[in-house]
C-alpha positions in Angstrom: 0.0 0.0 0.0 2.8 2.3 1.0 4.6 1.4 -2.2 1.5 2.4 -4.3 1.3 5.7 -2.5 5.0 6.3 -3.1 4.7 5.5 -6.8 1.7 7.8 -7.2 3.5 10.6 -5.4 6.6 10.1 -7.5 4.5 10.1 -10.7 2.8 13.3 -9.6 6.1 15.0 -9.0 7.4 13.9 -12.4 4.3 15.2 -14.1 4.5 18.5 -12.3 8.1 18.7 -13.2 7.4 18.0 -16.9 4.7 20.7 -16.9 7.1 23.1 -15.2 9.8 22.4 -17.8 7.2 22.6 -20.6 5.8 25.9 -19.4 9.4 27.2 -18.9 10.3 26.2 -22.5 7.2 28.0 -24.0 7.2 30.9 -21.5 7.2 33.5 -24.4 3.9 32.1 -25.7 1.9 32.1 -22.5 0.0 35.5 -23.2 -1.3 34.3 -26.6 -2.3 31.0 -25.1 -4.3 32.8 -22.4 -6.1 34.8 -25.1 -6.9 31.6 -27.0 -8.4 30.1 -23.9 -10.6 33.2 -23.2 -11.8 33.2 -26.8 -12.8 29.5 -26.5 -14.7 30.3 -23.2 -16.6 33.2 -25.0 -17.6 31.0 -27.9 -18.8 28.3 -25.5 -21.0 30.9 -23.7 -22.5 32.2 -27.0 -23.3 28.7 -28.1 -24.9 28.0 -24.8 -27.1 31.1 -24.9 -28.2 30.4 -28.5 -29.1 26.8 -27.6 -31.2 28.0 -24.6 -33.1 30.5 -26.8 -33.7 28.0 -29.5 -35.1 25.5 -27.1 -37.4 28.1 -25.5 -38.6 29.2 -29.0 -39.4 25.7 -30.0 -41.2 25.1 -26.8 -43.5 28.1 -27.1 -43.9 28.3 -30.9 -44.0 24.7 -32.1 -47.2 23.6 -33.8 -49.0 20.7 -32.3 -50.9 18.6 -34.7 -54.0 16.8 -33.3 -55.4 14.3 -35.9 -59.2 13.7 -36.0 -59.3 10.6 -38.2 -61.2 11.2 -41.5 -62.1 14.8 -40.6 -58.6 16.0 -40.9 -56.8 17.5 -38.0 -56.4 20.6 -35.8 -53.2 22.5 -35.3 -52.5 24.2 -32.0 -50.0 27.0 -32.4 -49.1 29.7 -29.9 -52.5 29.3 -28.2 -54.5 29.3 -31.5 -56.4 26.3 -32.9 -56.6 26.1 -36.7 -58.6 23.4 -38.6 -56.7 21.4 -41.2 -58.7 19.8 -43.9 -58.0 16.3 -45.2 -55.8 16.1 -48.3 -57.6 17.5 -51.4 -60.2 19.4 -49.4 -59.9 23.2 -48.8 -59.9 24.2 -45.2 -62.7 26.5 -44.0 -61.9 30.1 -44.3 -61.6 31.9 -41.0 -64.5 34.2 -40.3 -63.8 37.9 -39.9 -64.4 39.6 -36.6 -67.6 41.6 -36.3 -67.0 45.2 -37.3 -63.9 44.5 -39.4 -63.5 46.8 -42.3 -63.7 45.4 -45.8 -62.4 47.4 -48.8 -64.6 47.0 -52.0 -62.9 47.6 -55.3 -65.6 49.0 -57.7 -65.3 49.1 -61.4 -66.1 52.5 -62.9 -69.4 52.4 -64.9 -69.1 52.8 -68.7 -70.2 55.7 -70.9 -73.3 53.8 -71.8 -74.3 53.2 -68.2 -74.3 57.0 -67.8 -76.4 57.4 -71.0 -78.8 54.8 -69.7 -79.4 56.5 -66.4 -79.7 60.0 -67.9 -76.5 61.5 -66.6 -75.4 62.0 -70.2 -78.3 63.1 -72.2 -79.2 65.3 -75.3 -79.0 69.0 -74.6 -76.9 68.5 -71.4 -74.1 71.0 -71.4 -72.4 69.5 -68.4 -69.5 67.1 -69.0 -68.6 64.0 -67.1 -64.9 64.1 -66.3 -64.6 60.7 -64.5 -64.7 59.2 -61.0 -62.8 60.3 -58.0 -60.2 57.5 -57.6 -59.8 57.9 -53.8 -63.5 57.5 -53.2 -63.7 54.6 -55.8 -61.1 52.7 -53.7 -63.4 53.0 -50.7 -66.3 51.6 -52.7 -67.9 55.0 -53.3 -68.9 56.1 -56.8 -68.3 59.9 -56.8 -68.8 61.3 -60.3 -66.8 64.4 -61.2 -69.2 66.5 -63.3 -68.9 70.1 -64.3 -69.1 72.7 -67.1 -67.3 72.0 -70.3 -63.5 72.2 -69.5 -63.1 75.0 -72.0 -59.8 75.1 -73.8 -58.1 72.0 -72.4 -55.2 69.7 -72.9 -55.0 65.9 -72.8 -51.4 65.1 -72.1 -49.7 61.7 -71.8 -47.4 59.2 -73.3 -48.5 56.8 -76.0 -50.8 54.0 -74.8 -51.6 55.9 -71.6 -55.3 56.2 -72.2 -55.5 59.5 -74.0 -57.6 58.2 -76.9 -60.2 56.7 -74.5 -60.5 60.0 -72.8 -60.9 61.9 -76.1 -63.6 59.4 -77.3 -65.6 59.9 -74.0 -65.4 63.7 -74.4 -66.4 63.7 -78.1 -69.3 61.4 -77.5 -70.6 63.6 -74.7 -70.2 66.7 -76.9 -72.2 65.1 -79.8 -74.9 63.9 -77.5 -75.1 67.3 -75.9 -75.7 68.9 -79.3 -72.3 70.3 -80.2 -70.6 70.3 -83.6 -67.2 68.6 -83.4 -64.2 69.0 -85.7 -61.4 66.4 -85.3 -58.0 67.2 -86.7 -55.7 64.2 -87.1 -52.3 64.5 -88.9 -51.6 60.8 -88.3 -54.9 59.6 -89.8 -53.1 56.7 -91.7 -52.2 54.9 -88.5 -54.3 51.8 -87.8 -55.3 53.0 -84.4 -55.5 56.7 -85.2 -58.2 58.9 -83.7 -59.6 59.5 -87.1 -60.1 55.8 -87.7 -61.6 55.2 -84.3 -64.2 57.8 -85.1 -65.1 56.6 -88.6 -68.5 55.2 -87.5 -69.4 58.8 -86.4 -68.4 60.4 -89.6 -72.0 61.4 -90.3 -72.1 63.5 -87.1 -68.8 65.2 -87.1 -66.0 66.6 -89.3 -62.7 64.7 -89.6 -59.9 66.7 -91.0 -57.2 64.3 -92.3 -53.7 65.7 -92.9 -52.2 69.1 -92.4 -53.9 70.9 -95.4 -57.4 69.7 -94.3 -56.6 70.7 -90.7 -55.7 74.2 -91.7 -58.8 74.6 -93.8 -61.1 73.3 -91.0 -59.3 75.6 -88.5 -59.8 78.6 -90.8 -63.5 77.8 -91.1 -63.7 77.5 -87.3 -62.1 80.9 -86.9 -64.4 82.5 -89.5 -67.4 81.1 -87.7 -66.3 82.3 -84.3 -65.4 85.7 -85.6 -68.9 85.9 -87.2 -70.4 85.2 -83.8 -68.3 87.9 -82.2 -69.4 90.5 -84.8 -73.0 89.4 -85.3 -75.2 89.1 -82.3 -78.0 87.5 -84.2 -75.9 84.5 -85.3 -76.9 81.2 -83.6 -74.3 79.9 -81.1 -74.3 76.2 -81.4 -71.4 74.8 -79.3 -68.4 73.8 -81.4 -65.5 71.7 -80.2 -62.4 71.5 -82.3 -59.9 68.7 -81.3 -56.3 68.7 -82.3 -54.5 65.3 -82.1 -50.7 65.0 -82.3 -50.4 68.8 -81.4 -46.5 68.6 -81.2 -46.4 67.5 -84.9 -48.7 70.4 -85.9 -46.4 72.8 -84.0 -43.2 71.4 -85.6 -41.6 74.2 -87.6 -39.8 71.6 -89.8 -43.1 70.0 -90.8 -43.0 70.3 -94.6 -46.6 69.2 -95.0 -47.9 72.2 -93.0 -49.1 75.0 -95.4 -47.4 78.4 -95.0 -48.9 80.3 -92.0 -50.8 77.2 -90.9 -48.9 76.8 -87.6 -49.7 80.4 -86.6 -53.4 79.9 -87.5 -53.7 76.8 -85.2 -52.0 78.8 -82.3 -54.6 81.5 -82.9 -57.4 79.0 -82.6 -56.2 77.7 -79.2 -55.4 81.1 -77.8 -58.7 82.7 -78.9 -60.7 79.8 -77.6 -59.3 80.6 -74.1 -59.5 84.4 -74.4 -62.9 85.0 -76.0 -64.5 82.2 -77.9 -65.8 80.3 -74.8 -68.4 83.0 -74.4 -69.7 82.1 -77.9 -69.6 78.3 -77.2 -66.3 77.8 -79.0 -64.0 75.2 -77.3 -60.7 73.6 -78.1 -59.0 70.4 -77.1 -55.2 69.8 -77.6 -53.7 66.3 -77.4 -50.0 65.7 -77.1 -47.0 64.0 -75.5 -44.3 66.7 -75.6 -44.9 70.0 -73.8 -41.7 72.0 -74.2 -42.0 75.6 -75.4 -41.2 74.7 -79.0 -43.3 71.6 -79.1 -46.5 73.1 -77.8 -46.4 76.4 -79.7 -45.1 78.6 -77.0 -45.6 79.2 -73.3 -48.8 81.3 -74.1 -50.5 78.0 -75.1 -49.7 76.3 -71.8 -50.7 79.3 -69.8 -54.0 79.8 -71.6 -55.2 76.3 -70.9 -58.2 76.4 -68.7 -58.0 72.8 -67.6 -55.9 69.7 -68.2 -56.1 65.9 -68.1 -52.7 64.4 -67.5 -52.3 60.7 -68.1 -49.0 58.9 -67.6 -46.3 61.5 -68.3 -42.7 62.2 -67.4 -42.3 64.5 -64.3 -40.3 66.9 -66.5 -43.4 67.5 -68.7 -45.8 67.3 -65.8 -44.0 70.2 -64.2 -45.5 72.4 -66.9 -49.0 71.8 -65.5 -48.4 71.2 -61.7 -46.2 73.0 -59.2 -46.4 70.5 -56.4 -43.8 67.7 -56.5 -46.5 65.3 -55.4 -48.4 65.5 -58.7 -45.3 65.7 -60.9 -44.1 62.4 -59.5 -47.6 60.9 -59.5 -47.9 61.5 -63.2 -45.0 59.1 -63.9 -46.5 56.1 -62.2 -50.2 56.6 -62.8 -52.1 53.7 -64.3 -53.3 53.6 -67.8 -57.0 54.4 -67.2 -56.3 57.0 -64.5 -55.4 60.6 -65.0 -54.7 63.8 -62.9 -57.4 66.4 -63.6 -56.8 70.1 -63.0 -59.9 72.2 -63.4 -60.3 75.9 -64.2 -60.1 76.8 -60.5 -56.8 75.0 -60.2 -58.3 72.2 -58.1 -56.4 68.9 -58.7 -57.7 65.4 -58.2 -56.8 61.9 -59.4 -59.7 60.5 -61.4 -60.6 57.3 -63.3 -62.0 57.6 -66.9 -65.5 56.2 -67.4 -65.5 52.9 -69.2 -65.1 53.3 -73.0 -65.6 50.0 -74.8 -63.8 49.3 -78.1 -67.1 49.8 -80.1 -67.9 53.1 -78.5 -68.1 55.1 -81.8 -70.4 52.5 -83.4 -72.8 52.4 -80.4 -72.8 56.2 -80.0 -73.7 56.5 -83.7 -76.5 54.1 -83.3 -77.7 56.0 -80.3 -77.7 59.3 -82.1 -79.5 57.7 -85.1 -82.2 56.3 -82.8 -83.0 59.8 -81.4 -84.0 61.3 -84.8 -82.4 64.5 -83.5 -83.1 67.9 -85.0 -80.6 70.6 -85.8 -77.7 71.0 -85.2 -77.3 67.2 -85.3 -78.4 66.7 -88.9 -75.8 69.1 -90.2 -73.1 68.6 -87.8 -70.4 68.3 -90.4 -68.6 71.3 -91.7 -67.6 71.7 -95.3 -63.9 72.3 -95.7 -63.2 74.3 -98.9 -59.7 75.5 -99.7 -59.9 78.9 -98.0 -57.2 81.6 -98.1 -55.5 82.1 -94.7 -56.2 85.3 -92.9 -55.4 86.5 -89.4 -58.6 86.4 -87.2 -59.9 89.7 -85.9 -59.3 90.1 -82.2 -61.6 93.1 -81.8 -64.1 92.6 -79.1 -67.8 92.9 -79.8 -69.3 96.3 -79.1 -72.9 95.1 -79.1 -74.6 96.1 -75.9 -78.2 95.3 -76.8 -80.2 93.0 -74.6 -81.9 90.2 -76.4 -85.7 89.8 -76.1 -86.6 86.2 -75.2 -89.7 84.6 -76.7 -91.7 83.0 -73.9 -95.1 81.4 -74.5 -98.2 83.3 -73.4 -96.5 86.6 -72.8 -96.7 90.0 -74.6 -93.7 91.7 -76.0 -94.0 94.4 -73.2 -94.0 91.7 -70.5 -91.1 89.9 -72.1 -89.1 93.1 -72.3 -89.8 93.9 -68.7 -88.7 90.4 -67.6 -85.5 90.4 -69.6 -84.6 94.1 -69.4 -83.8 96.3 -72.3 -80.7 98.4 -72.8 -81.1 98.9 -76.6 -83.7 99.3 -79.2 -83.0 96.2 -81.4 -84.6 92.9 -80.6 -83.2 89.5 -81.4 -85.4 86.5 -80.9 -83.9 83.2 -80.0 -85.4 79.9 -80.9 -87.5 78.0 -78.3 -85.1 75.0 -78.6 -82.1 77.2 -77.8 -83.9 78.8 -74.9 -85.0 75.5 -73.6 -81.4 74.2 -73.6 -80.1 77.3 -71.8 -82.9 77.2 -69.2 -82.3 73.5 -68.6 -78.6 74.1 -67.9 -79.2 77.3 -65.9 -82.0 75.6 -63.9 -79.7 72.8 -62.8 -77.0 75.2 -61.7 -79.5 77.4 -59.9 -80.8 74.4 -57.9 -77.2 74.0 -56.7 -77.1 77.6 -55.5 -75.0 79.0 -58.3 -75.6 82.5 -59.5 -75.4 83.9 -63.0 -72.0 85.5 -62.2 -70.6 82.1 -61.0 -71.8 80.3 -64.2 -70.3 83.0 -66.4 -67.0 82.9 -64.6 -66.7 79.1 -65.0 -67.7 79.2 -68.7 -65.3 82.1 -69.3 -68.1 84.4 -70.4 -67.4 88.1 -70.1 -70.2 89.6 -72.1 -72.1 89.5 -75.4 -74.9 87.2 -76.5 -74.1 84.2 -74.2 -74.0 86.5 -71.1 -77.5 87.9 -72.0 -78.9 84.4 -72.6 -77.9 83.3 -69.1 -79.3 86.5 -67.5 -82.6 86.1 -69.4 -82.9 82.4 -68.4 -82.4 83.3 -64.8 -85.1 86.0 -64.9 -87.6 83.6 -66.5 -86.8 80.9 -64.0 -87.3 83.3 -61.1 -90.7 84.1 -62.5 -91.6 80.5 -62.7 -91.9 80.4 -66.5 -91.3 77.0 -68.1 -91.0 75.9 -71.7 
């Protein structure tokens, strides 16, 4: 026993001696060895903590499957029980809590839905712009309706929805009783605006090519100047539409007759300045809106309203000051657009649905109405007319028109309308009925004659007196 203890003691002494000799031999490496040991201890601690966290996570978040024979199974996970259907059978959808909000995405009604419900109707001088997109996303159909947008632009890239917008506006103009002139320099394209409107050729004028466009524009100017100078001339609404405006403004366009570019600029500017009061309106469609491409800054500044479809922020900056709308224009969807009205109010709207066969269906609708003038002679002849600069002299006519009302004497009519001159100018009952219908709707909304004139850009002349006369007759309870 003592021998064993002596041997163990001797062995221990030898081992300690060897360790002492070994440590003495590598004494210069002792600090590095200590750091290595500390690193190993740290790694061991980290692995231990990760292991504990993993175990706790599995314990609390593991899914427990409880089979129920043929009926499938139930899964218990984090305190929740979810039914699992057998293979091949869909699990029952979880029911929503009472009071949970559900967003309903509505599709915007089509142009023909609005015709059917009477929103768009013959003689209606209000135009449907579209639906408020924000409200549409909430499941609310909020229709944006207002007076004709005056001289306006439809801006956007190719395939951005401009043509659908134009078709909707032209269809409403024709149904409302307006004459329409469409100017298309790219009429040879398979999907050109001119070809899209071919089924409506009986009801409107389509000017194809630069020479025909200049001739039609000259006739439009002549007609509007005649209205300015002659108070007795009928004022049927006329809408002239220019497609591919940047091409028409190109100074290097060899197909444009001499002086034609300046003539088209006069049409756009005068529609903004004075022709709206005589029911002359202009629509400009284009993709590029730099000073050179749009005919000068005066054209952009004179626009009373604008529909901006998908467009680069650089061009959108010509129409909107706020960065929000400039950036929005780049990412807007095809059917949507940003609408800025004459009061500089801006909203994102969705165009009413315009089916591919819209022109054919509108033509059939107009034919079914057996409409009187001006529908029967809606087309304008386009002879080769010499170019001349339109007169910008304002009308000096100050006479008040006498309105023909059934069952009233001339003296009574003159008292109702008021007389500031000695010359009478009777208007047709159809014209009076149309004006009174429009004025009556606006009056029900609380609008005054001054508000209506301001929105329509009317500063005087025949149109101003028609509105005043209609207001007086409505106030006296006279109906036609």
